N, C-alpha and C positions, 0 to 999 in steps of 0.2 A: 452462222449456227453450229453450235457443237452437236458432233454425231457420237459421241464416246466419251465416257467418261473412265478416270483411271482411280484405281482403289488402294490406299496404302497398306497392302496386305500382301502378304507372302505365305507360301506354304511348301512343304518338303519335296523336292524335285523327284518325281518318280523314277526319271532316268538315270540318278546318281546312284542308285542302290542302298543298300546299308547305310546309315549315316550314325557311326559309333566314334565316341571321343573317350580316349583313355583318362581318366580322373583318378584322384586319390581321395578315397571315401573314409571318415571316420565316424566311428559310434560310441556314445558316452560310455557303454560297458556298464555291465551288473554293478560293479564295485564302486566305481566313481558316480553311477546313477544313485545308488544307494546313500552314499555318504552326503551327497549334495542335498536328497531329499530329506535326510535325517537333520540337516543344518536348516533346511528352509523351514521344517516344521518347529523347529526350536526358534528360530527367528520369528515366525510369524504365527502365533499360537492360534491366533483367530481366524486364520486361512479357511476358507471353504472348500478348499481343494489341496490338501497339504500333500498328494501325492502327485500334483502337478508343478513341476519346476517352472517357476518365471524366467525363462530364457531368452526373452526376447532383448532385454537388455545387453545380456551376455552376447548374446547373437550379433546385435550391431555392433558392439564392441570388436569382437573378433572379425567382422568383416571390415573394419575401419583399419585395425591396427596389424592384421595378419595379410599381407597383401597377397598371397597365394591364394585366399579362399575366394570361391567364385558364387556359393550360394549355401543357405542352411536348409536343413530338410524339415518337414513338418511333424509336429508331436513328439520330437525328440525329448521334450520335457516329461513327457508320461511312459516313455519306454526306452529304455537304454540300448534296445536291440535296434532300433531303427536307426538308420542313417542321419548323420547330425550335422556334419560339414563336408562340402563337395569342393575339393581344390584342384588347382591344376599342378600341383607340387605340394609336398607334405611341409605342413609347417612346423618349424622346429619346436622341440620341447621347451627351449629356452623363451620362446614366446609364448606358447601355449600356458605355461605355467603360471606367470605373473598375471595373465589376463584372468584366468579362471580364478586365482587367487585373490585379484580386487574386486572382483563381481561378487565371490562368496562372502567378502567383507563387507560389500556394500550391502549385503541383505540385513545386517544388523546394525543397530544403532550405535553410534558412535561410543557410549559408554559401556558398551558390552559386545564390541567387536572382536575380542580377542580370540575366540575360536574361529572366527573367519578369517582373520589374518595366518592364524596357526595353518590354513590349510595349505597355503602356498609352502611352507616349510614342509608340510607332509608330501606335497608331490614332489619336492625336489629330493626329498631323503632316500638314502639306499638301505635304511635299516628296515627289515621284513616286518619288525613289531610295530612300526608306527606310517610306514609309507603308505600312500593311496597311490595306487599304479595309474597313470595314464594310458588310455588304451593304444594300441596300434594302428597306423594308416594302414588302410586295405587298398590295393590296385584293384580298379573296376573298370570295365569296358561299358559306358553307359549309352544305350540307342537313345538319341536326341529326336527320332522320329517314331517311337514307339507308339502304336495305335491300336484300338479297339473299335470295330464297326460293330454299330447297333443293330438291331432288327429292322430299324427304317432306312439304314443305308447311312447314318451320320457318322463319321469318323472322329473319336474321342482320344485324345492323347492320354498317355500315361498321367496318373495324378501328381507324380513329382517335376514332371514337365512345366506344369503351370507357373513353378517358381524359378525352377532350375534354367529352363531354356531362356525365359528373358534376360536373366543374369548374364549368363553366357553369350548372349548376343550384344549385350551392353558392352561387356569387357571387349569383345572383338571391333566393335563399332568406336570404341572409346581408344583404343591404339591407333586409330587414323585421324587425320587432320581434315577438317572441312573447310575448303577455301570459296570465296564468293566475293565478288566486288572488291578484289583487292586486300581483303583482310583474310586472317587466318583464324579460324575457332578450333577450339581444343575442348573436348568433353569430359566430364568426370560422370561417374555412376553415383546414381542415389537409389537406395533400395526402396521398394514400394511394397504396399501389401497385396497390390493387383498387378505385380509384375516388377519391371525394372524403369529406371528413368535416366536420362541421359542430361547434363545441364552444362552449358558452354560455361566455362571458367578461365581464367576471371571474368566478370562480367562487362558488359558493352556500358559506354558511359554517353548520357544525353546532356547537353548543358540546354538549360531552359528556365527563364525567369529568375536568373542569376544563382542557380544551384544545380547540382549534379545529380541526375538521376541514373540509376543501375537497372540493367535489364540482361537477360540471357534468353539464348535459345533453348528450348525444352524438347526434349522426345520423350514420348511415353511409349514402353513397349510391354505389350501382352499377348497371352495367347487365347485361342477363343475355337468355338466351333460354330459351324454354319448348318442349319438344318439340311440334311440329305447330301451333304457335300462328303466327298470320298476321301479328302485329307483336311486336316485342322489346319487354323490359320494363325500367324503372325500379324498384329495390326502395330503399326508405328505410326501416332499421332503428333502432331506438332504443334506447338503454342509458344508464348512469349512467357517467361518467367521474370518477375518484377520483383525487385528487392526493395525493402524499404528503408529510405536514409532519414525518416523523421516519423515519430508515432504522435499522432494528435489525439492522444488519449492518455488517461491517467493508469497509474498500473493496475488499481483494482477493476478497471474497465477491461484487461487483456484476459480473456478468458484461456486462451491458448492458440500459439502461433507456432509455424515451424522455423526453426532455427537449422540451417545447415552449417556444419564445423569443419573447415579443411587444416585436419591437424598433420603435423611431421608425424613420420614413424619414429619411434626412439629407439630402435635397436640398432646396435653399432654393426658396420659391415654391412648393411645392406642398403636398398634404396632409401632416398630421402623421403619420398612420397608414395602412396598407392594412387589408384583410380579411383578412391571412392571418395565422396563427401558423408560426413556422419549427421544422420538425421535425429534431431531433438526437439523438443517442445518446450517453449518457454509460456508461463501464464502465472496468473495471480494465483497464491495458495491462501485461501480464507481460513484454514487452520492456522498456518504461521502468521497471516497478515504482511505477506512480503512477496515478491516476485521469485519463482523458483523454477527449475527444471522439474518437468512434470512428464507423466506419461512413460514411464521406465527410460528415461532420457539417458543415454552413456556419459553426456558431457562431465557429469560430477565425479565420474572413475577415471577420466583421461590424467587430470593432473597427479593422481596416484602412481599413474605408469611414466610419466614424464616430468620430474620436479624440475627440469630446468626452465622450462618456458613458462610465461604466464597465458592462463586460459581467460576468456571472459567470463565474469560472474553476470548472473542476470542482471542486477541494477546498472551494471555498467553498461552491458550491450543495450539494453531499454534506452539509457540515456545518451548513447554514442555509437548508434547503428553504423553510420557512415565510418568512422574509425576502424571498427572491426571488419568492414566489408573491403576495406583497402589492406587489412593486414597489420599486425602489430605482432612483431618479434618472430617471424615465421609463421602465426598463427592467423587466421582469417574464419569470419564467420558471418552470413548472411542470413536476415531476418526475411523471410518469405512474405510478400506483400500481400494485403487482403483490403479491400475498400474500407472496411469499419476501421482501420486505423489512420484514416485520412486520404488526401487526394494523392494522386501520382501524376506526372506529366507524360509518363510512357504510356501510349493506348496499348489495349490488348489484341492479341491477335497478330499472326503473321501474313504477308500479302500472297496471293496466288503463286506468283512465280518464285519466291521463296520455299514456300512449301513445296514445290513440284522441284527445285533443286534438292533441297534435303532429301527427298524420297528418291531421288535418282542417287545421290551419295549412298543412302542406305541400299538400295539394291545392288549396287557395286559391292558394298562390303559384306552382303551376305551371299554372294555367289561363291561356290557352285552350289551350297547346301540348302539354300532356300531360294525359290523363284517367284516371281510375282504372279499374282491370280491374273487370268485374262481380263482386259479391258471389258466394260459393258456398253452394250448399244441399244438404242431406241427401241422401245417396243410399242410406241403408239406416237401418234401427233397429237391425240387429244389429251393436252395437258391439263386443261381447265375445265370446269362444268361450264354451265351457261351463265356466265356473271356478266352484269352491266358493263360496257365498254368505258373504259377510263378515260378521263377528261385528257384531252392533249392540244396542241397548240391548234389555232383556230376553231376549236370548239368551246361553245359555252359552258363552263364549269356547271354553271347554274342548273343546268338540265340533269345532269348527273345528280346534282343533290338532290333536286326534287322527285327524282325516280326513288331514290335511296330513301328519302322520308316517306314518300309513299309506300314503299314495302314493310318500311319498321311500323308504320300506323298500322297499316292491314294485319302484320304480325301480332302487334299489341292488341288490336281489336278482337282477334281470335284468341289470345291466351286469356284476356279478361272476361271473355264470354257475357258482355252485359253488365260486368260490375264494375263499378267505380274504383278507380285506384288511389290512395290516399298516399302521400308521401310527407314524411317530416324530415327537415333538414336542420340537424344541429351543427353551427357552424362556430369557428372560434375567428376567422379572419373575414372582413367585410369582402375582398377580394374572391376568396374561395365563394361565398354567398352568391354574389354577382355573376362570376362565371357559370356557376350550376344552373342559376336561373335563366341565364341568357342562351344558354346551349342546349336546353330541354326542347324550346318551339323551335329550333333550327333542325333537330335530329328528327323531329314527328312531322315537322311542315305545317303547322297550326296556321291558316290563313289569319290574317290580322281581325277580320269580321267575326271570327270565331271564338275569340279570346274574351273571357269574362274579365271586367274589368275588377282587380284585386278591392277586395271589401275593406281591407286596412293595410297596413306595411307589412304583415307578415304572411298574408294568405293570398296566393294566387289560384286562379282556376281557367283551366282550359275544356271545352268541350267542342266535340265537332266528329262527324262520321264514325260514330259508334264508340267513341273514346272521350270517356270523362276522367280528368285529373284534377286533384286538388293538392297543392303544396303549401306547406306551413314550413316557415323558417325560424328558426329560434336559437339564441346563443347556447351554445354547448354547456357552459358552464361547470359545474362539478363532474357532468358525466364523463368528460374526457379527460379526468383527471387521473394520475397513477393510482393504481388498486393500492390501498392500505394493507399491505402483507406483514402479518404477525412476523417478528422476529424469534419466536420462541421455538429454538431449533431442537427441543425435545420432542416436538410433535412431527409426524409426517409432513413434507413439503405439499404435497396434495391436497391434504386436508387443511392447512393454513390457507392454500390458495381457494380451495372451495368456499371457506368462510367469507374471502373477500369478493368471490363472486357472487354469493348470496348478498352481501350488503349492496353491491352495484345493483343488483335484481330488484331490491326494494326501491333503489332509487329511480330506477327505469319505471317501476310499476306506478311511480307518482304522475308521470307524463300523460297519462291517459290512454285510453285503448280505442282502436279504431272500430268503424261501425262492423258489424259482422258480416254485413253483405259485401263489403269492399275489400280489395285487396290492398294489403298495408307494406309499405316499404320506408325504412328507415336510412338517411344516408347521414353519417357522422364524420366530422374532422377532427382528426386526431394526429399527435406528433407522430414521428416516424418512431421505429421501434429502438432506434439507438438512444432517443430521449430517455428510455426508462431503463438503459444496461446498468446504471448505479444500483437499483435495486431490483434483483432477480424475481420475476414472475410479475411485475407491476404494470406491464402494458395492459391496457384496458380493452384490447379490441376484442380477445375471445369473449370475455366477460359479457362486453354488451351485446354480442351476436346471441349469447346464450339467452340473455335477458329479453332482448327483444322477441326471439323465437318463442319465448314463453308466452308471450303478449300475442302470438300469431303473427308476427311481423317478420319480413325478410329484411336482410341489412346490407349494407354497402359501405365501404371506408375510403376516405380520401384523406392524405396528409396534408399537415399544414404547408404552404409555401414556404421557400427559404428566401433570402433576401435579393438573389439572382435569379428567381424563377421566372423563365419565360415561357415555360408551357403549360399553364395552368389551364389556359383554353383547351389544350390538347388532354389533359387530366381530367379535367370537367367532362370532357366528350366520353372518355372511356369509362368515366363513373357511371355514365347513363348507360351506356352500352352493357355494361356489366349487369346493372338493374333489370334491363330488357331480358337478357339471360337467364336472370334468376326468376323471372316471370315466366319464362317459358317462350318467349317471343321470339323465335329464331327459328329457322329451319334451313337445312342445307338445299343450295341451288339445285336445280334439275341437271342430272349428270348428261354426259355427252359421250358414252360409252358404246351404245348400240343395242340392237334388238336382242343381245344375247343375255341381258338383265331384264328379270321380268318386271312388269309394268306396277304391280302390286307389292314390291319388294319393302320390307321394313328392315330396319336397322336396330340392333341391339347391341350393346356395350357392356361391358363388365369392368369394374374398377375394384381393387381390395385395398380398405384403408386400414393401415397398421401403425398405431402408434405406441410406443414404447413410453416407460417413465419419464422419458425427456420430452414427450410429446407436450401439445400445448396447453394442456390441463393437468400435467404429470401424472395422469392416469393411462394405464395402456388398456387398448381395444383393438379388436381385430373386426373388421365388418366388411361384407359384400355389398357393394352397390351396384345396381343394375339399372341400366335407363333404356328405353325404347323410343324410337323415332320412325314415327309413320308420315312420310311427307304426302300432303296434300289431304289429309285427314279431316281438316276442320279444326273445330275447337280441340285442345289436349292434344295435339301432335306429338308434343313430346311429355313422355311419362317415366317414372321411375316405379320400381316394385317393391311393394309394402309386404315382406315376407310374414309378416305376423298377421294381417287380415287376408294375405294371399290373393292380392289384387294389384292392377296396376293404378297408379294416382297420378294426377298432374304433377309436373315437375316442381312446382314452387311447394306442393304440399308434401314431395318427398324431402326437400331440403329442412322443413320443419319437422317433419318425424325424425330424421337421422340426428337432428340437435338433441332428442330426447337423451336423458341420462342411462348409462348403462352402469352395472356392478362391475367393477376388476375383479378378474379371476386370481388367485392366489399363486404368486410365483409367475405371473404372466408380465410380459414386458421387457425382459431382459434377452430375448433371444435377438440375435443379430441377423442381418440379411445375407445369409450364405450362399442365397441362389440355388443352382443346384449342380448335381456334378456333370451334367451334360453341357452346361454353360461355365463350367470351369470356376465359380465362385467357391464353392465348397471345398474343391481341390486345392486350391489356393492357400487355404487355412484359414478362412475367416473364422471371428470369434464364436465359440461353439456355443449352441442354444444352452441356458442355465434351467430350461423346462424339463420336465421329465418329458422320456421320449413318449409314453402313452399318452399324455395330454396333448402332445404336439400331433399325434396321429389322430385322437380324437376332433381335434379343431380341423384337421385337414378333411377328415370324413365327413364333418358337418357341413363344411363348405362346399364341399362335391355333389353333396346331397342337394343343397340350394341350389346348384347349378343345373344340375339335373331336373329339378323341379321347374326352374325357369325355361329351359329348352323345352318342356311339355307345355307350358303355356305359350309358346310361340309357334306351335305346330300348324296354326291357322293359315298361315299365309306365308309365301317365299321370306325367307330371314337370312340376313348377313349378319352373323356373329362377329365381332369385333372384341378382342382381348389384347392387351399389352402384356406380351410373354414375359418381361422383366419383373413386372409387378405382379401377375397371377400365379408365376409358377411357385410363390411361396406356399401358396395354399391348394395348388393345383398342381402336384409335380408333375401329372402327366403333359405337361406344356413344357417341361426341360427337353433340349433339344435332343440329348439322347433316348428320350421316350417316344418322338413324334414319330409317326408313319402316317403315310398319304392317305388321306380320307376314312382314318380311324380317329377315335376318340379312347382315351384312357382314363378310367377314375380308379385310384386306389390299387389294391392289388389284384383285381381282376383284370382277365383278358382284354385287350383292345377290341372295341366293336366298331363295325361301321357307323359313319357320322350320320349316315341316313336313316338309323334306327332311333335317332330324336328328331326326326323331321325329314319327311322325304325331299323338300327344297331347301333343306338347310347348306348354307355354305359357312365355313369357318377360316377366318384369317387372323393371322396373327402378326403383330407389329411389335419392333423393337427398336431403340435408339441407343446411342452409346452407353446410358445408363451409369454415368460417372465413373465407368470401368472401361471405357474403350470396346464395349461388345460389337460395336458396328464401325467399320473402318471409315478412315476420312477418304476424303475423294476430292477430286478438282477435273474439270474438263480440259479436253484437247483436241485442237484440230488439225488439219493436215499439215499446215505449215508451222507446227509447233507451238502456236499459240496456246497461252493456259489462261483459264476464266472458269466461270461457272455457269450451269445452266439448270433449267427444270424440266423435269419429265419422269418418265418410268421406264426405267434400264433392267436389262437381264442380259443373260449368257445365250449363246446361240444352241445351248442344248436343248435337244427336243424334249418337251414335257416338263421343263424346268418351273418348279414352284416357287421358288425364292427371287425377288426382285428388289430394286431399289428405287425410293421416290425422293427426288430432290425438288425442292422448291424455289421459286422465284426468290428475285432478290427484292426485300420489303422496299417500299417505296420511302421509308422513312430512314433506312440507312445512306449516309451522305456519300455521294459519286465522287472518289477518288483518281486522281490523275493515273494512267496506266505507267507501270515502270518504277514505281515507289519501293524503296527498299529499306527495311527498317534496321536488318543486322548491319548494313553496310550502306548507310545514305550517300545520296550522291551530293555533287554541289548544288544541284537543282532541286534536290528534294532534302535539305538539311534538316526538316522539320517532320520528316516521315516517320521517326519513331513516335511521335506525339499522336498520329492518327492510330483510329480504330479500325482493325482490318474485320471483314466480315467473314466469318468461317463457318459456313453452313453445313450442318449434319446431315447426314443420310437416314432415310427411314428405313429399317428393313421390313417387307413385307413377305409373309410366307402364307401361299396359299394352302392352308393346310387340307380343308376338306372342301371339294366341289363335285359337281356331278360328273365326273371323267368316264370314260368309256367303262373302264372297271368297275367304278361305284354304280353305274346304271346296270350294269350284267350283273352284278351281285345283289341288285334291287329286283332285278325280273324287269328291267325298263330297257330291253336292248334297242329298240326301236326310236327312243328319244334321242334328240340332237344333244351332244356331250359339250361340256362348258369348255371355254378357253379361259386357262388361268390368268392369261395375260389381262384379260378384259376385268376380271375382279381384283387383280391388283391396281388397274388403272382406276376403277370405281374407288376404290380405299384411297389412293392418291388424290383424286378430286374432291374427295370428302373434307381435304384439309383446306379447301378454298371455301370464302365467303366473303361477298361485298363489304361487308363491316370490318374485315379482320386481314391483316397481313397472313401469309399462309400460316394455318397453325402447326404445332408441333405433331401432331397426332389428329385423326380423323375427328370432325366434329361431334360424332356421339359419343366417342371417347374421352373427349375433350369436357363434355358437360358431365361425365360420370365421375371423371377425375375431381372437377372442380365442384361437385356435390360433397366430396369428402372434406370440404372445409367448415361443414356443420356436423361432423363428428365430433363431438367435445363431451365426453364423459368426465362426470364429476364424482368425487370421492365422497363416500358414504353415501350414495342412492342405490336403490333396490330395483332390479329389473329379472324376471326370469327368463330363461332360455341361454343359448348359448353366446359366447362374446362375438360372434362373426354373425349372428342374425340380424337383420333390419328389425327396426322398431315395428 
């Protein structure tokens, strides 16, 4: 049994003292910035931001072609006085001039690029009348540990460190080699919007099925904060980067895939190559009707700087990816693999020992500037709630199945509350129809004597123990066909999609309406979304959900089986379990925390649904979803908040209410997820909001008003409020790490207040996962003998009064058990097929007990005599809420899981009307 876990996180060593690095810094300067801005306005007369230079492509080009450049500053395109380039040494004028000139020429079309080409001559010129002067490099001592501590005690790094420090670390590590299992890996730097990345290059090879498959080790480096931590963190996560050697898609189906270009440096007298791989995007351009470099890719500009070598053209790279990954004429390029482009014989993930070895290599390379954060130890042995014992050898598995069926049947009876359940199955394959009909009675355990014999070949009835179910199975027919999307591009995309949805709603309306006294669910078998990729927006899933919701019916979907589908029974089981979840027939098991948790505790969870114009219905919307779970309350234990009627309603009704259309707000939908400055996202330079600041602030105030109103509705009993900080901080900025303070809640610009003012028995717990940005560090378990693996539990530091914990779940029983000692980066003779294995890489869930009844909170509330809470108990309770008999461990506590999935019904349609704010519930 493992007693500690190690996280792949590092922090500035407080014993080192000031950490300053001498760098060269370049600013665009007023003269060059003004000239480039003028040229940009001339080249792109329709630009919505003529004063903001599109320097992303220029930055990428400089990073790849100027080997001394470490990082690029943020917002240099808007202000020439801000730092633009950070370098180990000044980049010569002979390098900067052609790069800037080539980029400037690229702003113009081929027929009118004379002025852009002229800029390079003016940068070289010594004639004062026509010359444009390059600014001078400045020497600067940069503090790479510069920190500001918030009122709540959270250390926040200086804004520029979010991009500068990961790049600095990446270059330091790339200068070293990694040796494992008799092989040597060398790494190249890939710039990332969330930090930096190290990719082993050239890739590893794996021979399988008569073909060579390529893969690399990949390390992601990013800077983050942790609530109440006195130093910021550097997270280094590991993964396998797979490369495409065949693309099983047609060119027009390639929406956009990352291509890393290994280009030699064309400058005489210098090094042949730098440490970087150049990031590009390859995709189909529907305007040009051909494959093209997209999203400000620098690849089209490289041949202008290096006229000697041949560089891959989009069509050639798409047709022969393996030729270019092996290199041609000193140039190499790799297409980053994605499952949408076909199969790959290399499995995702690295093995635990490999992750530990890479982590140790990183630790050694970062000394003495950065030191590893302390290992975490167990805070409890009560890892799981009161679950049914798993079936083991020598124990009849039928006993456990019968107990689970009894639980499900009782939960279904409570949720239906005497109503019948009418289910329609619209099938396309007889195998799916048979699997669904066979699995339902198994899951709820109807005895044979209580099954009513079907009246015909299409209808089945079950009745017993307070549950009555009627199932009708019919061919899906045209219901599951692709939506007929109009190709009239002059009209908005959302409007054309709305028309197609309305047509499908008319088709659904002809299928009949369930009895008003019955609960209605529809299961539809449809093709996977890849089958509809040829025509954008033609996938009928969301249209059918809207159509059935208008009929007062919930909906669930199951994909068509493929030719090798051996998991049909498993998928049918999960289809029914999700139906039960939508009906509210689910409840968290009894916890095993102890007497510190009130017996009448209720759970409340908040989730913020946020669709942009790229959302499922091409309509932007923002909506707060609130779910309340009251264990042991009988019928209706799972409820959702109906803000319009100011009441709690059963969970199924909440789903139907959420499906009601809303009117998009003008200008809404263009805002990027920039997170919060306390969490590093905004400082990393995410895409800035296009909405007016006043509109954004109004939406935030409106959402915060709803949250306050909800808290008032929960004051009648002890409440545990659960929120996902990565999701909710967009609309509740007070949840950003830099704004947090123990036992305080902050709304808007008002001073933070005691959380007990919103409920004398209120506890507030925030959870956070990696959030696709590495916000929570990777981990692995270690034992006293140096063994490496994984473990479940709640973990924390030895610090007294700690509020931040780690929740790790057990290995799902569905994950294949792999032999110990497998190595994917350096396969042994006994494990030649190791690269083909899928490694289970579990994440940790960070749990922050923001508000509890601590000694100070009780004293401030005038309750000095009450027994204070132990934060570890509330972290343990949150951890146990991830477990349920019917599921592998959930990514989030069950109430949050329910709130997030309710967001699937938020499907606004264009051209509809609704009063109220965009984030209000219907």
